[in-house]
C-alpha positions, 0 to 999 in steps of 0.5 A: 475537509471530508471524512470518508469510508472508501473501498476499491470498486474497480477490481475484477481480479481481486475479491474478499470472499470472507473474513473472521477468526483472525483470518481472511479468504481472498481471491487473487485472479484464479487463486484463493488464499487464506491469510492472517488478519488481526482486525477480523475479530468476528466469526466467519460467515462460511465454515472452515470446511468451505474455506479449505475447499476453496483455498489454494494455499494458507499462510499460518503464523506460529504465535499464540496471539493471532490478533496481534502481529509481532515484528518477527514472522514465524510460519509459512504457506501450506499449499492445498491445491496446485498454485504457481510460484508467481502469477499476474493480475490486472487492475483497470480504471478509466484511463489506465490499466495496471498489471501486477506480479504476485507471489507467495512470500515468506511474510504472508504478503503476495505483492499487492495491497488491494485497498490501494486501488482507490489511491491509484485512481486518485494519483492518476486522476490528479496527475492527469488534471495537472498535465503531468509531463515532467512533474516529479513524484516521490514514492516512499516505502514503495514496496512492489511499486503499484503507485509508482507504475500509475504515476509513471503511466500518467507521465510523471517522473517517479522516484521509488524509495524502499529499504528492501532490495527484493522489493525493488527487484519486484517493482522493476519486474512490474515496471517491465510488465507494464512496458514502462521505463525510467523509474528511478530506483533508490535502495535506502531508508526513506527517512534518511533519503528525505533528509538528504533531499531537503538539504539538496533543495529538491522539490516534488509535485507528489509524495506518497507514503505508506510507512510500516509501524516499524522497520529497518533500513539497509544499514540497520536504520530503525524506523518507528512510526509513532516516534518519527511520523511527525518529523517525516511529514514535516520534512516532506512538506518542505519537498512539496511544490507550492502549487500543483501538488498532492500528498498521500499518507497511508497507515495500517495496523499501527493502532493510530486512527485516521484523525491522528494522521490528519492532525500530523498532516494538518500541522504542516500542510493546508488540509482545508480540502483534504480527504481522510478516513478509512479504507475497507474491502467489501465482502460478498458475506457482509464481513467488510474488512477495515484496511487502514487509514488515509489522508490525501490532499491536492493543491 
């Protein structure tokens, strides 16, 4: 069982330029963006003038406490230079290459979490080792579907579950960009879907989950990470095949350390050979940015 600090080293189209003062300056392909980052409690290495000179757009939140996000986003993007409504970036590692559509959203997101590159590598390598043709992978809280694309590229049958209809549409666009087919889209609350899959006796070779601290399902279902994570992992443990399986849990901005996630997972799964720890993004100015925790294992 190994505790690690991991950063995605394979990116060419993404770079963390600087961070501090509750913000981060990032490059996505040819465009540089300033976005809020509550974990950046240090001072910036570059000046405000340098940030504004480089940036194409800035997302600002209208709230007094810039180091703690509320569940209601107020604010928006200010365009500082010409930037298109959407654009594509690429990620390549060993035997797979991924294309992702990005856009400026009303929540300050752009359609990708760059630190997850390390998990994409793990998913593709693990499924390749399993000779994944016909294997089943479940991606919960699946967002715009980068992990779903990678699993499908490796030959797995993928079920992609998300409570956001726009998120599903975005993921479908990413599938088409990558010239893939036959991903199963499920517009449903992840917790509710998993409960029904257990009752059906379904089994999966891989389960990926990136649950938010809180959220709402399509029918108003309430999700709270602190209250429901243990039960969700228990149910998912019943969905995993007894061999040739993998499991990934990501957590971000929930106030929970990596060890908390590990303890939940080890309650229901064999974590003898698990990897766990923190993801971070390396900065050219040495302001390396923590980007949440992970637990992942295979058996």
